[in-house]
C-alpha positions in Angstrom: -2.4 86.8 39.7 -2.9 84.2 37.1 -1.1 84.7 33.8 -3.4 84.6 30.7 -2.0 83.4 27.4 -3.4 83.0 23.9 -2.8 79.5 22.5 -5.0 79.4 19.4 -6.7 81.5 16.7 -9.7 80.4 14.6 -11.2 82.5 11.9 -13.9 82.5 9.2 -13.8 85.7 7.2 -14.1 86.9 3.6 -10.4 85.7 3.2 -11.5 82.1 3.9 -11.4 79.6 6.8 -8.6 79.4 9.3 -6.0 81.7 10.9 -3.5 81.5 8.1 -6.0 82.8 5.5 -6.7 85.7 7.9 -3.0 86.5 8.3 -2.2 86.2 4.6 -4.9 88.7 3.7 -3.5 91.2 6.3 0.1 90.9 5.2 -0.7 91.1 1.5 0.1 94.8 1.3 -2.5 96.7 -0.6 -6.1 96.2 0.5 -7.4 93.0 -0.9 -11.0 93.1 0.3 -13.2 90.6 -1.6 -16.6 92.0 -2.2 -19.8 90.5 -3.6 -23.1 92.0 -4.5 -25.8 90.3 -2.5 -29.6 90.5 -2.3 -30.6 89.9 1.3 -33.8 87.8 1.5 -36.7 89.6 3.1 -38.7 88.0 5.9 -42.4 87.1 5.0 -44.4 90.2 4.2 -41.5 92.6 4.2 -40.3 94.7 1.3 -37.4 93.6 -0.8 -34.1 95.6 -0.6 -31.8 96.6 -3.5 -28.6 94.5 -3.7 -25.8 95.6 -1.4 -22.1 95.1 -1.6 -20.6 92.9 1.2 -17.2 91.5 2.1 -19.0 88.3 2.7 -18.0 84.9 4.1 -17.1 82.5 1.3 -19.4 79.5 0.6 -18.7 76.8 3.1 -20.3 73.6 4.5 -20.6 73.9 8.3 -21.0 70.1 8.6 -17.4 69.7 7.3 -16.2 71.5 10.4 -18.8 70.8 13.0 -20.3 67.5 12.0 -23.9 67.1 11.1 -25.4 66.5 14.6 -27.3 69.4 16.0 -26.5 72.1 13.4 -29.6 71.9 11.2 -31.6 74.5 13.1 -28.6 76.8 14.1 -28.5 80.4 12.9 -25.9 81.5 10.4 -24.1 83.4 13.2 -24.0 80.3 15.4 -22.6 78.1 12.6 -19.9 80.7 11.8 -18.9 81.2 15.4 -18.8 77.4 15.9 -16.5 77.0 12.9 -14.2 79.6 14.2 -14.2 78.1 17.7 -13.4 74.6 16.4 -10.5 75.9 14.3 -9.2 77.9 17.3 -9.2 74.7 19.4 -7.4 72.8 16.8 -4.8 75.5 16.4 -4.3 75.4 20.2 -4.0 71.6 20.3 -7.3 71.2 22.2 -10.0 68.6 21.5 -12.9 71.0 20.8 -15.1 68.5 22.5 -15.5 68.2 26.3 -17.8 66.2 28.6 -19.6 69.2 30.1 -16.4 70.7 31.4 -17.1 73.7 33.8 -13.5 74.9 33.4 -14.0 75.8 29.8 -16.1 78.9 29.0 -17.4 81.0 26.0 -17.4 84.8 25.5 -18.8 86.4 22.3 -19.0 89.9 21.1 -21.7 90.9 18.5 -24.0 93.8 17.7 -26.8 91.8 15.9 -26.5 88.1 16.8 -29.9 86.5 16.6 -31.5 89.6 15.1 -32.1 88.0 11.7 -33.8 85.0 13.2 -35.9 87.2 15.5 -37.1 89.3 12.7 -37.9 86.3 10.5 -39.8 84.5 13.3 -41.8 87.7 14.2 -42.6 88.4 10.5 -43.6 84.7 9.9 -46.1 84.9 12.8 -47.7 88.1 11.4 -47.8 86.8 7.8 -48.7 83.2 8.4 -50.1 82.9 11.9 -48.9 80.7 14.7 -48.7 77.6 12.5 -46.3 79.4 10.2 -43.7 79.7 12.9 -40.9 77.1 13.2 -40.5 76.5 17.0 -36.9 75.3 16.5 -36.1 78.8 15.4 -36.9 80.3 18.8 -33.6 79.5 20.6 -31.6 81.2 17.8 -33.4 84.5 18.2 -31.4 85.7 21.2 -28.3 87.8 21.2 -26.5 85.0 23.0 -27.4 82.3 20.5 -23.8 82.0 19.0 -22.2 81.6 22.5 -24.9 79.2 23.7 -24.6 77.1 20.5 -20.9 76.8 20.8 -21.2 75.8 24.5 -23.6 73.0 23.4 -21.5 71.9 20.4 -18.2 71.7 22.4 -19.4 70.8 25.9 -17.9 74.0 27.3 -20.0 74.3 30.4 -18.2 77.1 32.2 -18.8 80.9 32.1 -20.9 81.9 29.1 -21.6 85.5 28.2 -22.3 87.7 25.2 -21.3 91.4 25.0 -22.8 94.0 22.7 -20.9 97.3 23.0 -20.6 98.3 19.3 -17.3 97.8 17.7 -15.7 97.3 21.1 -17.9 94.2 21.7 -15.4 91.4 20.9 -12.5 93.1 22.7 -14.8 93.4 25.7 -15.5 89.7 25.4 -11.8 88.9 25.3 -11.2 91.1 28.4 -14.1 89.5 30.2 -12.7 86.0 29.3 -9.3 87.0 30.8 -11.1 88.2 33.9 -12.9 84.8 34.2 -9.6 83.0 34.0 -7.9 85.3 36.5 -10.8 84.8 39.0 -10.5 81.1 38.7 -13.9 80.7 37.2 -12.3 79.0 34.2 -9.0 77.8 33.0 -9.8 78.0 29.3 -12.0 80.5 27.4 -13.1 80.5 23.8 -13.6 84.2 23.1 -14.1 86.5 20.1 -16.7 87.9 17.9 -19.2 87.2 15.1 -20.9 89.5 12.7 -23.0 88.6 9.6 -25.1 91.0 7.5 -28.7 90.1 7.1 -31.9 91.9 6.1 -32.8 93.1 9.6 -29.4 94.6 10.4 -29.2 96.3 7.0 -32.7 97.8 7.5 -31.7 99.0 11.0 -28.6 100.6 9.7 -30.4 102.4 6.9 -33.0 103.8 9.3 -30.3 105.0 11.7 -28.7 106.9 8.9 -31.4 108.3 6.6 -30.6 110.3 3.5 -27.4 110.4 1.5 -24.3 109.1 3.3 -21.1 107.1 2.9 -21.2 103.4 2.0 -22.0 101.0 -0.8 -25.2 102.9 -1.5 -26.8 106.1 -0.3 -28.2 106.0 3.2 -27.1 102.5 4.0 -25.2 103.7 7.2 -21.9 102.0 6.5 -18.7 103.9 6.7 -17.3 101.3 4.4 -18.4 98.1 2.8 -19.9 95.8 5.4 -17.8 92.9 6.3 -18.7 89.5 7.8 -16.4 87.7 10.2 -16.3 85.1 13.0 -13.1 85.0 14.9 -12.2 83.1 18.2 -9.1 83.1 20.3 -8.3 80.5 22.9 -7.3 82.1 26.2 -5.8 79.8 28.8 -4.4 80.1 32.3 -0.6 79.9 31.6 0.1 77.1 34.1 -2.6 74.9 32.6 -1.2 75.6 29.1 2.3 74.6 30.2 1.0 71.5 31.9 -0.4 70.2 28.6 2.7 71.3 26.7 1.1 74.1 24.8 3.2 76.9 23.4 1.6 80.4 23.8 1.3 82.5 20.8 1.1 85.7 22.9 0.3 86.8 26.5 -2.6 89.1 27.4 -0.8 91.7 29.6 -3.5 94.3 30.2 -7.0 95.5 29.3 -8.8 98.8 29.6 -12.2 100.3 28.6 -13.8 103.7 28.6 -17.0 105.3 27.7 -17.9 108.9 26.9 -18.5 111.6 24.3 -15.8 111.8 21.6 -14.4 115.0 23.1 -13.4 113.0 26.2 -11.2 110.7 24.0 -12.4 107.3 25.3 -10.0 105.5 23.1 -7.0 107.3 24.6 -8.3 106.7 28.1 -8.9 103.0 27.3 -5.4 102.6 25.9 -3.8 104.4 28.9 -5.7 102.0 31.3 -4.6 98.9 29.4 -1.0 100.1 29.3 -1.1 100.9 33.0 -2.4 97.5 33.9 0.3 95.9 31.7 3.0 97.9 33.6 3.8 99.8 30.5 2.4 103.3 31.3 4.7 105.9 29.9 6.5 107.9 32.5 8.1 110.2 29.9 6.9 111.2 26.4 9.8 109.2 24.9 9.5 106.0 26.9 10.2 103.3 24.3 8.4 100.3 25.9 4.8 101.6 25.6 3.0 100.8 22.3 0.8 103.8 21.7 -0.5 103.0 18.2 -2.6 99.9 17.4 -0.7 97.3 15.5 -3.8 96.8 13.3 -6.0 99.9 13.5 -9.7 99.8 12.6 -9.2 101.4 9.1 -6.7 98.7 8.2 -9.3 96.0 9.1 -12.0 97.8 7.2 -9.8 98.0 4.1 -8.9 94.3 4.2 -12.1 92.7 5.6 -14.9 95.3 5.5 -16.6 96.9 8.5 -17.0 93.9 10.7 -18.9 95.9 13.4 -18.9 93.8 16.7 -16.3 91.4 15.3 -13.8 94.0 14.4 -11.9 93.8 17.7 -11.6 90.0 17.4 -10.1 90.4 13.9 -7.6 93.0 15.3 -6.7 90.9 18.2 -6.2 87.8 16.1 -3.9 89.6 13.6 -1.9 91.1 16.5 -1.4 87.7 18.1 -0.3 86.2 14.8 2.0 89.2 14.1 3.6 88.8 17.5 4.0 85.0 17.1 5.5 85.3 13.6 7.6 88.3 14.6 6.3 90.5 11.9 5.6 93.4 14.3 8.4 95.7 15.3 8.3 95.0 19.1 7.4 92.2 21.5 4.4 94.1 22.8 1.5 95.5 20.8 -1.7 97.5 21.4 -5.2 96.6 20.2 -7.7 99.4 20.3 -11.3 99.5 19.1 -13.9 102.2 19.4 -17.5 102.2 18.2 -17.2 105.6 16.6 -14.6 108.0 15.4 -13.4 110.1 18.3 -13.1 113.3 16.3 -16.4 113.0 14.4 -18.7 115.9 14.9 -21.8 113.7 14.9 -20.6 110.6 16.6 -23.4 110.5 19.1 -23.6 111.2 22.8 -21.0 108.6 23.8 -18.9 105.8 22.5 -17.3 102.6 23.9 -13.6 102.0 23.6 -11.6 99.0 24.6 -7.9 98.3 24.5 -5.8 95.2 25.0 -2.0 94.9 25.4 -0.5 91.7 24.0 3.1 90.6 24.3 5.4 87.7 23.9 7.4 88.3 27.0 6.4 87.8 30.6 7.0 91.4 31.5 4.0 93.4 32.6 1.1 92.5 34.7 -1.3 89.8 33.5 -4.7 91.1 32.8 -7.4 90.9 35.5 -10.1 92.2 33.1 -10.7 95.7 31.8 -10.0 98.8 33.9 -13.2 100.8 33.5 -13.5 104.5 33.0 -16.5 106.7 32.4 -19.1 104.2 33.5 -18.7 101.6 30.8 -18.8 98.0 31.9 -18.5 94.8 29.9 
């Protein structure tokens, strides 16, 4: 089986641009979430919304990171994911530009990529007629727009997929990327997640949670302040990384996913599957080698970066990789676990997705071949 390693991390979050800004926010101790009050522009003919508090991306110029060519018509998500991908490649010592290389692929996790552009295009058609629609906006209205845009910008012509499984989305994207490398479909994958807050997503969340509820304002549907993030990890086949002299930050040892009602504990089952694939399944309750608590649990990410929805897992994974690399974690293996709802919530819905990764710095364990599935969930 092919060994999968992480060689680079790129990030664009409320903490700033780059992996170091991400890490410094997380190791700063007390929650340091930066929040701004934002009025989200409404599509043509749609009612305005009150201001909402967001742990938003800082102002930045995409052209400084991506160049000016081909970015004018890209969506906000595509630009953010592109910036994260370019910085991840630089961190890994890769060129971030290939001549249509089929050995390099893209995997993205998101819950609302393209939704803002889709709603705006549809509203413009209703309000202004066909001539009021910008045809260049069409390609950015799909869920797969960020992954497709990064493929075009970088020349990564290998496997390209987008996953939307709630908060588990970007971990599922990372697991699928590892599977692509193990199968030989790619030697390098740029994988992670992107989540921005726009009018369409805010409206959808409010309608899904009517009436008083937690969040920055009544009925908004957020468990905490919404967060924006684009995070990309470079996954490589270990032999290819060694051949070019790259030093791995961490190794992906195992992955697992599960789906089901909260009472079935999908998170616990996903973690067990990942640990089993990594060769770290506990044989006794006191076995010391199995990490059973996530290094960076979802509440810690929410506290520092806001609720990043589909990008949450990518933030967790990036922080875990950096923690292993800088030896700020207590062991040489660590668990990353993301679910799309609280497992003990009474009203968490009929089912939830959960995905877990096991990362380590040693070569012990079994390299991941993609997620072990339980309960019918598939990436």
